[in-house]
PAKOL-888492 format. One line per 5 residues: their letters; for each residue x, z, y of C-alpha. Coordinates in steps of 0.001 Angstrom, whole numbers. Each point is the difference from the previous one (the first is absolute). Example, Ala and Ser with C-alpha at 12.3 -4.5 7.8 and 13.67 -1.06 7.14 Angstrom:
as) 12300 7800 -4500 ~ 1370 -660 3440;
***
This chain:
mflvv) 31057 -59 -23706 ~ -2459 -1388 2511 ~ -583 354 3731 ~ -3312 1023 1525 ~ -619 -549 3697;
kksek) -2841 1804 1705 ~ -1374 -649 3441 ~ -1556 3034 1552 ~ -3097 -6 2208 ~ 2184 73 3089;
gtlts) 2056 -2936 -1221 ~ 3192 1855 -988 ~ 1803 -1249 -3070 ~ 1214 2334 -2697 ~ 1704 -932 -3254;
fhsek) 812 1879 -3167 ~ 1320 -853 -3461 ~ -1637 911 -3276 ~ 1204 -484 -3525 ~ -1979 13 -3233;
tcsan) 1245 -764 -3505 ~ -1954 -858 -3110 ~ 929 1562 -3334 ~ 826 -2317 -2841 ~ -2398 1724 -2372;
ftsta) -3080 -834 2111 ~ -2718 -2120 -1526 ~ -709 -3418 1498 ~ -2983 1360 1937 ~ 1901 2980 1298;
marci) 2924 -2230 881 ~ -2299 -2270 2001 ~ -1431 2987 1852 ~ 3500 1205 735 ~ 874 -3403 1460;
yasvs) -3117 139 2175 ~ 1007 3400 1285 ~ 3565 -1104 715 ~ -816 -3125 1968 ~ -1820 34 3310;
vpptd) -2027 -3182 158 ~ -237 -1008 3643 ~ -3590 -464 1142 ~ -1014 -2889 2164 ~ 1076 856 3539;
hsdhe) -1103 -2337 2755 ~ 2537 1588 2326 ~ 2697 -2013 -1809 ~ -1262 -3045 1904 ~ -414 1727 3350;
cqsqg) 3527 -663 1236 ~ 421 -3478 1501 ~ 3776 -98 322 ~ 662 -3727 250 ~ 2806 -715 2453;
vrscg) 1080 3642 419 ~ 3744 271 713 ~ 550 3723 604 ~ -1357 3431 -840 ~ -1584 387 3440;
eclaa) -1863 -3293 -390 ~ -1160 1191 -3427 ~ -1602 3125 1457 ~ -1736 -2141 2595 ~ -1391 -2289 -2735;
gphca) -2569 2573 -1101 ~ -651 3675 -683 ~ 557 -429 -3756 ~ 3374 -1753 254 ~ 3226 1641 -1134;
wctee) 3639 -1191 -20 ~ 2656 309 -2714 ~ 3479 715 1375 ~ 1847 -334 -3321 ~ 2663 -2719 487;
tflev) -270 -1386 -3542 ~ -3798 82 -121 ~ -624 -3729 464 ~ 633 -2329 -2903 ~ 1629 -3369 377;
grsiw) -2140 -2344 2043 ~ -2188 2711 1498 ~ -735 -65 3733 ~ 680 2889 2359 ~ -3690 475 715;
ercdt) -502 920 -3664 ~ 1557 3360 794 ~ -3268 691 1817 ~ -3052 821 -2086 ~ -2155 2972 -892;
arvll) 1872 3041 -1299 ~ -1740 -346 -3369 ~ 1219 -3570 -477 ~ 3549 736 1152 ~ 329 2949 -2377;
rrgcp) -1412 -2109 -2812 ~ 2589 -2669 750 ~ 2796 2539 -329 ~ 688 1271 3495 ~ 1358 3576 -188;
sdhle) -2326 2487 1617 ~ 2806 1399 2160 ~ 573 -3489 1443 ~ -3631 -511 998 ~ -898 -82 3691;
dprgs) -3703 807 256 ~ -548 2359 2941 ~ -3460 1547 120 ~ -1941 1545 2821 ~ -389 3772 81;
tvllk) -1668 2830 1876 ~ 2310 2778 1168 ~ -1591 3155 1413 ~ 2038 1178 2975 ~ -2374 2788 1059;
nkkit) -2661 1233 -2365 ~ -1343 3317 1214 ~ -2889 1101 -2176 ~ -3527 354 1332 ~ -431 3610 1061;
lhpke) -2841 2383 755 ~ 1111 3126 1837 ~ -1596 3327 -897 ~ -2348 1539 2534 ~ 2420 2697 1051;
qrtqa) 2470 -2644 1213 ~ -2556 -1916 2085 ~ 153 2600 2739 ~ 3569 -1049 744 ~ 564 -2161 3067;
rwhkq) 495 -3713 -704 ~ -692 501 -3689 ~ -1635 -3447 -79 ~ 3434 -1586 453 ~ 976 1326 -3428;
vtqlq) -3060 -1454 -1749 ~ 429 -3160 -2088 ~ -3091 -2083 -735 ~ 1790 -3281 -809 ~ 2600 -622 -2701;
pqsvq) 2652 -1454 -10 ~ 1398 -91 3522 ~ 2891 -2484 -201 ~ 725 -2731 -2552 ~ 2630 -2677 -414;
mplrp) -1080 -3193 -1792 ~ 2568 -2694 -844 ~ -2170 -2966 -1017 ~ 725 -2980 -2190 ~ -1695 -2982 1708;
gepqs) -3268 -873 -1678 ~ -75 3185 -2074 ~ -2546 2600 1217 ~ 1132 3602 178 ~ -2462 2895 -56;
levrf) -142 3354 1729 ~ -2509 2793 -573 ~ -1186 1755 3164 ~ -1964 3246 -430 ~ -2225 1665 2605;
krved) -1790 3354 -54 ~ -2227 1593 2651 ~ 1325 3428 913 ~ -2413 2858 578 ~ -254 1457 3530;
ypidl) 2081 -2750 1594 ~ 59 345 3856 ~ -2219 -2200 2198 ~ 434 -1177 3609 ~ -3219 -1332 1596;
yylmd) 30 -1643 3424 ~ -3386 -602 1639 ~ -360 -2961 2389 ~ -3230 346 2010 ~ -1864 -2634 2011;
lsfsm) -1006 1290 3491 ~ -2266 -2847 1019 ~ -3402 883 1522 ~ -1895 -847 -3212 ~ 1815 2851 -1780;
eddlp) -1359 2657 2379 ~ -2357 1624 -2541 ~ 2788 136 -2616 ~ 2266 2415 1908 ~ -1792 3229 -1078;
nvkkl) 316 -861 -3700 ~ 3622 -1072 378 ~ 672 3327 1774 ~ -1129 1879 -3119 ~ 2052 -2314 -2205;
gadlm) 3253 1944 468 ~ -1080 3284 -1562 ~ -2234 -1612 -2648 ~ 2596 -2536 -1093 ~ 2741 2633 -49;
eemrn) -2089 2170 -2302 ~ -1039 -2883 -2259 ~ 3434 -1622 -407 ~ 1753 3280 -720 ~ -1919 66 -3251;
tasdf) 2114 -3012 -932 ~ 3246 761 1849 ~ 991 3380 1393 ~ 2447 -1728 2362 ~ -2367 -2079 2163;
rmgls) 658 -1065 3619 ~ -2072 -1905 2546 ~ 735 -1968 3137 ~ -2103 -1682 2693 ~ 134 -3031 2272;
tvmpn) -2484 -2144 1929 ~ -424 -3694 675 ~ -1717 -1801 2918 ~ 1226 -3559 532 ~ -1323 -1124 3414;
pckrt) -683 1379 3511 ~ -3205 2026 80 ~ -3228 -1576 1252 ~ -1919 2369 2314 ~ -3567 -532 -1140;
kpwpc) -846 3707 535 ~ 499 2253 2990 ~ 2250 2409 -1950 ~ 3786 -477 23 ~ 1699 -1633 -2993;
tppft) 3452 331 -1477 ~ 2740 -2083 1643 ~ 905 -3119 -1984 ~ 2513 162 -2861 ~ 563 -1744 -3344;
yrhll) 1284 2834 -2191 ~ 602 3664 742 ~ 1614 2497 -2351 ~ -1625 3414 392 ~ 1046 2272 -2863;
sltan) 2971 -186 -2303 ~ -571 839 -3649 ~ -771 3705 -298 ~ -1664 2457 -2343 ~ -1957 1508 2928;
gsrfa) -3562 -1305 -415 ~ -1332 1860 3060 ~ 2462 -1859 2234 ~ -1445 -3294 -1320 ~ -3557 1100 914;
elvgg) 1150 1159 3446 ~ 1581 -3330 876 ~ -2976 -2001 -1288 ~ -2313 2104 2167 ~ 2047 -779 3074;
qrisg) -276 -3774 -381 ~ -2292 -2105 2222 ~ -1565 -3244 -1035 ~ 581 -3246 1870 ~ -1217 -3589 171;
nldsp) 1694 -3315 -653 ~ -431 -3500 1319 ~ -318 -1789 -3350 ~ -1161 939 -3482 ~ 3286 -323 -1981;
eggld) 2468 2843 422 ~ 3739 414 -295 ~ -114 1712 -3395 ~ 2867 -2046 -1477 ~ 2249 1005 2926;
alvqa) -791 3642 -719 ~ 671 -364 -3742 ~ 3485 -1397 630 ~ 886 2820 2405 ~ -1392 2642 -2356;
amcee) 2167 -1384 -2809 ~ 3224 -624 1953 ~ 156 3153 2166 ~ 967 2229 -2917 ~ 1986 2491 2065;
qigwr) -2732 592 2589 ~ -2772 286 -2607 ~ 2057 2001 -2502 ~ -513 -2034 -3136 ~ 1606 1477 -3134;
nvtrl) 945 -1828 -3198 ~ -3224 1120 -1709 ~ -3461 -1508 -467 ~ -774 -1655 3351 ~ -3607 -653 997;
lvfst) -1090 -1756 3198 ~ -3717 208 885 ~ -1378 -2424 2591 ~ -3554 689 1224 ~ -1711 -2694 2103;
dagfh) -3205 -1979 494 ~ 1544 -3262 1249 ~ 2233 -2801 -1194 ~ 3656 -570 889 ~ 2075 -2386 2045;
lagdg) 2320 -2392 -1841 ~ 3321 -1561 883 ~ -574 -2646 2660 ~ -2839 1806 1771 ~ 2512 1239 2579;
klggi) 397 -3538 1289 ~ -3457 333 1540 ~ 1560 2560 2358 ~ 3213 -1962 521 ~ 2077 1974 -2586;
vlpnd) 2150 -2335 -2098 ~ 2740 2400 -1215 ~ -609 735 -3702 ~ -212 3528 -1293 ~ 3407 1290 -1113;
gkchl) -1398 2634 -2385 ~ 2061 2867 1483 ~ -954 3420 1340 ~ -651 -25 3766 ~ -1319 3430 960;
eenvy) 720 1612 3345 ~ -1644 3335 559 ~ -1971 -695 -3191 ~ -1603 -3184 1454 ~ 633 -3564 -1206;
trgns) 1696 -1822 2901 ~ 142 -3634 -1203 ~ -3728 -654 -122 ~ 156 -2226 3088 ~ 3240 -1809 -875;
qdyps) -179 -712 -3760 ~ -2635 -1836 -1968 ~ -2024 1615 -2772 ~ 1683 42 -3452 ~ -1242 -2237 -2794;
vahva) -1769 1360 -3072 ~ 2948 -936 -2237 ~ 2376 1782 2409 ~ -2048 3194 -207 ~ -260 -252 -3808;
etlrr) 3762 -327 -361 ~ 574 2934 2362 ~ -2343 2242 -1999 ~ 1644 -1127 -3223 ~ 3499 836 1221;
kniqi) -1082 3409 1269 ~ -1969 838 -3197 ~ -3205 693 1937 ~ -3421 -129 -1653 ~ -2740 -831 2489;
ifavt) -3676 1001 68 ~ -2416 -1913 2251 ~ -3098 2048 931 ~ -2138 -2613 1790 ~ -3652 -623 755;
eevth) -2143 -2326 -2067 ~ 58 -2777 2616 ~ 3760 -575 -373 ~ 516 1037 -3619 ~ 378 -3634 -1100;
lyegl) 2942 -471 2396 ~ 1976 2899 -1422 ~ -957 -814 -3584 ~ 1941 -3220 540 ~ 3144 2033 633;
rsifp) -94 1688 -3417 ~ 1532 -2995 -1730 ~ 2796 -195 2612 ~ 933 3624 682 ~ 1979 1671 -2806;
kcavg) -2117 3144 -605 ~ -3265 -149 1917 ~ -3489 1526 -256 ~ -3097 -707 2124 ~ -2883 2424 537;
tlsnn) -3236 -490 1949 ~ -591 2508 2812 ~ -3436 1357 799 ~ -1370 -272 3553 ~ 1588 3291 1144;
shnil) 2918 168 -2486 ~ -1431 2998 -1835 ~ 1315 -1436 -3300 ~ 3614 -446 1178 ~ 1228 2870 -2206;
qiive) -1625 -1507 -3086 ~ 1526 -3412 756 ~ 3519 1425 318 ~ -186 2080 -3179 ~ -1468 -2824 -2106;
aynal) 2467 -2549 1381 ~ 2945 2321 -707 ~ -1128 485 -3599 ~ -480 -3758 -431 ~ 3406 -875 1467;
tsevv) 2002 2586 -1919 ~ -1742 -728 -3317 ~ 1462 -3528 -59 ~ 3677 -937 -296 ~ 1030 -3515 1041;
mensk) 3616 -1082 -511 ~ 1717 -2326 2440 ~ 3503 -1286 548 ~ 2112 -1241 2862 ~ 892 -3661 383;
lppgf) 1861 -1400 -3013 ~ 3173 -2100 294 ~ -613 -3761 -195 ~ -925 -1144 -3478 ~ -603 3456 -1488;
sisyt) -3404 835 -1483 ~ -1691 3299 -820 ~ -3013 991 -2097 ~ -1773 3287 -699 ~ -1757 1430 -3046;
shckn) -1939 3211 560 ~ -660 2713 -2574 ~ -2788 2053 1529 ~ -1999 2942 -1235 ~ -2590 -883 -2654;
sgprh) 721 -3743 116 ~ 2257 -2518 -1679 ~ 2777 -2044 1628 ~ -1087 -2167 2934 ~ 1902 -2951 1417;
geqgr) 8 -2199 3089 ~ -1325 1509 3216 ~ -1770 2698 -2005 ~ 3380 964 -1415 ~ 991 1339 3424;
rcsni) -2739 2656 223 ~ -1500 2978 -1806 ~ -3314 1552 1069 ~ -1854 3258 -616 ~ 3168 2082 2;
sigde) -486 3748 266 ~ 2517 2648 1015 ~ 2482 479 -2824 ~ -610 -3444 -1571 ~ 3031 -2114 -784;
vsfnv) -4 -3821 -94 ~ 2756 -2508 -651 ~ 784 -3553 1047 ~ 2206 -2431 -1875 ~ 1813 -2097 2618;
sitap) 1577 -3239 -1221 ~ 2485 -1867 2232 ~ 1430 -3456 -721 ~ 2993 -1566 1739 ~ 186 -3741 806;
qcata) 2566 -2424 -1336 ~ 3585 503 1059 ~ -65 -3070 2220 ~ -2597 1651 2285 ~ 723 3693 -589;
sqrps) 1937 1915 2619 ~ 3258 1451 -1272 ~ -289 3023 2260 ~ -1979 3060 -1181 ~ -3467 302 1530;
rviik) -2110 3066 687 ~ -3711 144 -806 ~ -2310 2955 620 ~ -2904 788 -2348 ~ -2445 2663 1144;
pqgyg) -3641 1093 -187 ~ -1967 -874 3131 ~ -528 2914 2334 ~ 2760 2173 -1474 ~ 3479 681 1335;
eevev) 1813 -15 -3340 ~ 1524 -3247 -1221 ~ 2124 -1577 -2706 ~ 3139 -1776 1158 ~ 893 -2964 -2243;
llssi) 3431 -1609 385 ~ -139 -3554 -1356 ~ 2895 -2252 -973 ~ 249 -3235 -1999 ~ 2336 -456 -2977;
cecsc) 1479 -3443 526 ~ 3590 514 -1174 ~ 1585 814 -3351 ~ 2375 2911 -409 ~ 2566 -2348 -1540;
qkdvv) 283 -1848 3322 ~ 1991 2956 1305 ~ 2603 -403 -2767 ~ 1189 -3564 657 ~ 3490 -937 -1214;
phsps) 1741 -2494 2329 ~ 2471 -2379 -1673 ~ -1124 1213 -3394 ~ 2083 -1048 -3032 ~ -3290 -840 -1731;
cshgn) -508 -2800 2536 ~ 2798 -2294 -1195 ~ 2940 2187 1060 ~ -1378 1073 3331 ~ -1723 -3197 1162;
gtlec) -3244 1826 769 ~ -1733 3317 615 ~ -1709 1757 -2898 ~ -3396 1347 1064 ~ -2540 1376 -2467;
gvcrc) 1598 -1873 -2904 ~ 40 -3395 1799 ~ 2910 -1757 1665 ~ -413 -1151 3602 ~ 2681 -2680 204;
negrv) 2379 -429 2895 ~ -275 -3116 2091 ~ 1065 -3070 -1966 ~ -526 1589 -3431 ~ -2905 -748 -2379;
gvsce) -1107 1017 -3471 ~ -1563 3056 -1562 ~ 3344 1805 173 ~ 1363 -2002 2940 ~ 2301 -1741 -2451;
cdgee) -93 -3465 1569 ~ 1323 -1518 3181 ~ -2870 -1685 1766 ~ 2091 -2898 1256 ~ 1660 -795 -3348;
sgevv) -3128 465 -2124 ~ -2160 -3064 -410 ~ -3078 -698 -2053 ~ 1257 -3365 -1237 ~ 3303 1413 -1221;
eshlc) -1395 3024 -1782 ~ -3417 -1269 -1130 ~ 1318 -948 -3445 ~ 590 3706 -660 ~ -3720 607 504;
rrgna) -1231 -2588 -2529 ~ -952 1019 -3519 ~ 1630 -2369 -2490 ~ -804 -3591 919 ~ -2990 957 2187;
sevcs) -347 -2010 3174 ~ -1705 2741 2004 ~ 2025 2663 1715 ~ -1004 3506 -1085 ~ -2830 -1498 -2098;
grgec) -1732 -976 3250 ~ -853 3657 683 ~ 2737 1074 2393 ~ 3052 -1094 1908 ~ 3682 -13 -749;
vcgrc) 2088 2379 2138 ~ 3713 353 -692 ~ -441 -1562 -3441 ~ -2713 2497 -977 ~ -3743 -453 -105;
vcgks) -2116 2048 2391 ~ -3508 -231 -1434 ~ -3475 273 1396 ~ 612 -845 3648 ~ -2180 -3081 -84;
skkpn) -2886 1469 -2029 ~ -1947 3225 294 ~ -1363 415 -3515 ~ 1067 72 -2757 ~ 3427 1500 701;
yygqf) 2900 -1656 -1811 ~ 3461 1303 -812 ~ 2881 -622 -2343 ~ 3230 -1922 294 ~ -1936 -3242 515;
cecsd) -3346 1518 1116 ~ -1310 -733 -3479 ~ -1691 3368 -530 ~ -3355 1256 1179 ~ -1867 3250 -597;
fgcdq) -3396 -1720 190 ~ 138 -2418 -2956 ~ -667 2381 -2909 ~ -2987 -80 -2330 ~ -3090 1931 991;
yrgmq) -2231 2319 -1989 ~ -3414 1079 1267 ~ 694 -1668 3322 ~ 3223 1936 607 ~ 3558 -1172 -239;
cggrg) 1574 1503 -3111 ~ -3293 1846 -432 ~ 1108 2584 2544 ~ 2165 1469 -2765 ~ 3337 -1477 897;
rcvcg) 2053 -1824 2618 ~ 500 -3701 361 ~ 3731 -837 83 ~ 997 -3632 382 ~ -3219 -1272 -1608;
eckcl) 100 2392 -2970 ~ -1902 3268 -434 ~ 2086 3125 -450 ~ -2563 2286 -1624 ~ -156 3749 127;
pafrg) 1168 1682 -3216 ~ -3558 534 -1245 ~ -919 -3728 136 ~ 1182 -3355 -1255 ~ -1042 -3658 99;
racec) 500 -2894 2408 ~ -2401 1611 2482 ~ 545 3589 -1238 ~ -3468 -255 -1512 ~ 802 1835 -3238;
plsle) 246 3809 20 ~ 2261 1518 -2640 ~ -2422 2870 -379 ~ -2662 -94 -2729 ~ -2216 2386 1909;
sclsq) -2482 -2657 1086 ~ -544 -972 -3675 ~ -762 3486 -1308 ~ -3572 540 -1143 ~ -1882 3266 293;
dgqic) 1148 1122 -3427 ~ 3650 -551 979 ~ 509 -3152 -2084 ~ 1520 -3176 1364 ~ -2907 -2409 538;
ggrgd) -2165 2261 -2162 ~ 1943 -1126 -3094 ~ -1626 -3434 268 ~ 2596 -1963 1976 ~ 3454 -239 1599;
chcgt) 1105 873 3538 ~ 1580 -2889 1901 ~ 980 359 3692 ~ -2285 2992 385 ~ -3008 -1892 -1471;
cichd) -1538 357 -3472 ~ -247 -3106 -2198 ~ -2611 799 -2692 ~ 526 -1104 -3626 ~ -3732 -570 -589;
nrfqg) -1697 -2304 2490 ~ -3161 2067 -226 ~ 1712 2878 1787 ~ 583 -4 3718 ~ 579 2370 2936;
ptcel) 3183 1431 1547 ~ 900 1776 -3277 ~ -2024 -2091 -2531 ~ -2643 2712 -84 ~ -3049 -2229 492;
cpscp) -1685 -2090 -2674 ~ -3468 -1226 1123 ~ -659 -1918 -3242 ~ 1189 2766 -2348 ~ -2510 2378 -1622;
smctl) 261 3576 1126 ~ 1522 2771 -2084 ~ -3460 1432 -585 ~ -1430 -3313 -1217 ~ 2907 -562 -2392;
hrecv) -608 3278 -1847 ~ -3818 137 276 ~ -693 -1183 -3583 ~ 2495 2437 -1482 ~ -1376 2953 1933;
lcraf) -3577 -793 -1084 ~ 834 -435 -3649 ~ 2342 3028 -246 ~ -2220 2404 1933 ~ -3535 -1221 -695;
tlgls) 392 -2435 -2985 ~ -1558 -2766 2046 ~ 939 -3666 45 ~ 2821 -654 -2452 ~ -309 734 -3673;
peecm) 1987 2984 -1319 ~ 2549 -2287 -1676 ~ 539 -2062 3176 ~ 192 3148 2082 ~ 2771 1455 -2186;
vkcah) 2042 -3186 240 ~ -456 -947 3648 ~ -97 3489 1519 ~ 2784 1789 -1853 ~ 1995 266 3270;
lnvtl) -2728 2040 1691 ~ 111 3796 -202 ~ -3449 1384 863 ~ -827 3491 1269 ~ -3679 879 311;
vgqtg) -1361 2320 2701 ~ -3523 1320 402 ~ -1103 -977 3524 ~ 965 -2582 2569 ~ 899 2641 2612;
vlata) 2989 1104 -2104 ~ 1682 -3349 672 ~ -51 629 3761 ~ 2430 2923 -427 ~ 2784 -2295 -1245;
hpsls) 3061 -46 2234 ~ 219 -3439 1705 ~ 3098 -2125 -555 ~ 1082 -3629 162 ~ -303 -420 -3796;
lhrcm) -3510 1486 -209 ~ -3010 -2346 -42 ~ -3542 1267 496 ~ -2507 -2244 -1777 ~ -3775 -460 -263;
evdme) -1336 -2598 -2449 ~ -3483 -892 -1333 ~ -557 -71 -3791 ~ -2353 -2142 -2067 ~ -2883 2407 563;
gcrvh) 312 -200 3782 ~ 1535 3509 302 ~ 2865 805 2304 ~ 3169 1330 -1668 ~ 2648 1849 2067;
fllra) 3601 299 -1219 ~ 3605 308 1196 ~ 2947 -2150 -1114 ~ 3633 1046 163 ~ 3141 -1548 -1453;
gened) 1277 1886 -3010 ~ 3508 1023 -925 ~ 621 -3301 -1742 ~ -188 -3237 1935 ~ -2842 -1359 -2181;
sihac) -2091 3158 -241 ~ -2905 847 2274 ~ -1641 3382 315 ~ -3724 51 767 ~ -2052 2997 1049;
valer) -3699 -828 -585 ~ -3098 1932 1121 ~ -2565 287 -2810 ~ -2792 314 2538 ~ -1260 -3477 730;
ecpsg) -2188 -920 2901 ~ -2803 -1914 -1708 ~ -3028 -1346 1856 ~ -3251 1805 -935 ~ -2878 -1857 -1912;
pnvil) -3226 -1245 1597 ~ -2796 2507 811 ~ -2991 -1431 -1929 ~ -2598 2363 1446 ~ 1123 -712 3540;
itavl) 63 -3733 -598 ~ -3482 77 -1639 ~ -1422 2099 2820 ~ 1469 -2292 2614 ~ -1293 -3150 -1726;
sgsvv) -3497 1507 -548 ~ -180 1179 3566 ~ 1122 -3394 1202 ~ -2754 -1757 -2009 ~ -2651 2390 1332;
vlgva) 1144 -368 3549 ~ 157 -3770 -355 ~ -3541 -85 -1483 ~ -1428 2168 2754 ~ 1729 -2153 2580;
llllw) -1501 -3166 -1530 ~ -3489 1565 -61 ~ 293 1018 3614 ~ 1158 -3460 904 ~ -2962 -1576 -1933;
kllts) -2425 2401 1703 ~ 1452 -839 3414 ~ -315 -3749 -574 ~ -3568 372 -1351 ~ -1062 2082 2998;
ihdcr) 1388 -2565 2386 ~ -1821 -2776 -1805 ~ -3328 1906 -11 ~ 281 731 3719 ~ 516 -3648 753;
efarf) -3011 -1037 -2161 ~ -2295 2603 1584 ~ 1006 -1142 3493 ~ -803 -3609 -949 ~ -3399 1129 -1380;
qrele) -806 1797 3262 ~ 774 -3113 2033 ~ -2244 -2178 -2170 ~ -2862 2521 202 ~ 156 41 3779;
qrrwn) -71 -3767 70 ~ -3201 -103 -2081 ~ -1763 2485 2269 ~ 790 -2164 3038 ~ -1415 -3099 -1606;
rvspa) -3360 1782 -818 ~ -738 1021 3637 ~ -2747 -2304 1665 ~ 563 -1767 3299 ~ -2589 2276 1682;
qtnps) 1907 3024 -1078 ~ 3038 -1622 1214 ~ -1478 -1024 3437 ~ -2991 2070 1402 ~ -927 -2616 2676;
vgacl) -524 -2659 -2658 ~ -2295 2357 -1944 ~ -2141 662 3058 ~ -323 -3727 678 ~ -1203 -646 -3531;
sdtaq) -2566 2798 293 ~ -1566 -1444 3192 ~ -323 -3430 -1550 ~ -1889 1387 -2938 ~ -2631 1551 2252;
***
């Protein structure tokens, strides 16, 4: 009977027993295999060393020591000389040391679904019902409880799916400064056009209208301007598009004293005044159209306003009344307000100020920026494209975590693998009907810093009203702490309280079981009880003497000692392959206790012969003996794991080459020698070599190709016969002999070569002769010219001299 402990992915521990017997009539090999199947050899598990329990005195302190620590509550678990902290270790180690599984305290974190309504998609006939959107579920689950073991992450899968025809509320915030005068006609047409366009996406679409003008008007023109105001609500959300166009047509432009406007003031009021505007818990879009920048917090001080913005709704008769008494809100304040109200914002601004609003995209939760044309004729296109861009991306966020807690996201998006980090919070290019999931992992801090009270964290997609409520709590106490036994008989007749298998002694009592009186007990008096034989050191120098008994390991961290005199250690055993007891046993007091399938000082020898079996099923190929799972070959020429290799030995084909040649082709040996030396060979002759290829392959079959005395290739097969000394050979009569020389071809080639060589030599001689003749002729021409020059008279050379000579003669 053996015990198998399995740790599931979520950290829960399960145990089961299994029994396997081996029949007595098994062979040695089968018996070894049966032993292998019956014994679970523990693999190397680094988690065994992940519990640092030194100095732990209780089960609660054990849980705080690390996420892999467990506590054994069995009273008789510790051997003599063991310390209390040795009750604390990993569950695997404690079970291996003999702690009963029902006395193991190893609480694990879990995820409990409190509300898990499935993602729904209502049929079209139900969408005509009023408030049907309140019954739609796009996010699953809705409420979760997560008890967390400190340091151990716990995961939660959150699924999201875009529902078709989900209602939309769009609130339009319009700038009425003088520079927007030419935009009013296009904005007037926006109501009907936008209503028609958006109803292709959502049949339940509503629009609202408000205006913003931050400063008193500046009369630069003779016509009247609108009285000063910061924000004015004009139209609550309605499905009447003509009413939107009517109100836009009735608006008059105005002027302002400085370029920035009070847009942030207007955004806060549009988000906070839910009742006046009529926001529903659906997709909320806020469109802000302007051609100027915005005032920031602190700008109000220029006008003597020092009271900060309180972020509340202040509308009286649909006009913001705190514009002259409260400062402008900060960008972070507006971003948090939009995040809490699940509002997605679209900035439709001119090119001159686009860079200002682009800077808000990284701060605002769900934000899009579009560039307006000079007269806002593209406002409809901007809104539609921005809506598609915003709703095609899902970004998960969470509320503030309790101190010390951490959270991470892993996204599983459409057509992409898992993504982590900041990218794990988002999925892009999501169409209607697509479903994505996010794996949310939460880790609690150590018990010393973790709050004992449950905490509430909200996880939600930005811009959506649905959310996941996560109730967090830390597991810092053991269940056995609720079952304490005051004045327990196990604690020396009631001198202590039994808690989780350990005695907490009353005041004045000491000892593992509170058996000693602290005042009467003295180290000098009782130290002789803690010395082994005539040893001078108390507790072998590895512990201290308490109540006449050694308590080991308090003064040293590793190795851990135990025993009556702290003489034993579980770290002094022999090693095999760098592992104590070869990883096949347990070190007990310096000696390896091997698993049933192994033996030896370091459990290095397996009882199984399986590692010594050759391919033909023989032990060491019949050429050696198996010792400790390794073959020792009889012949030094053989080597390899099963004595199958012999580099210096001739091959099977070479050994029988002479006999095959003499028996099949009467080559080599004389007939008398062949009869004597090759009597063991049974030869079968076949016609062609291809017949040999049809032979069924096996381990005892050898395919051979040898060369005979005539240089021909001979193909044959060798197989062991029925008797040990007999060999059966199957020889192909067709030999592959090299063909003789082609005399005609060789003669033709040699004759042609001589002719070609002769012609080449003649050409070379002719070329050299021609070169020599050309040089001689050129030299002859030069000499001839020289002679002609010498024969010419001086008169012919110089006409004036000739004339002079002629006159003298006369």
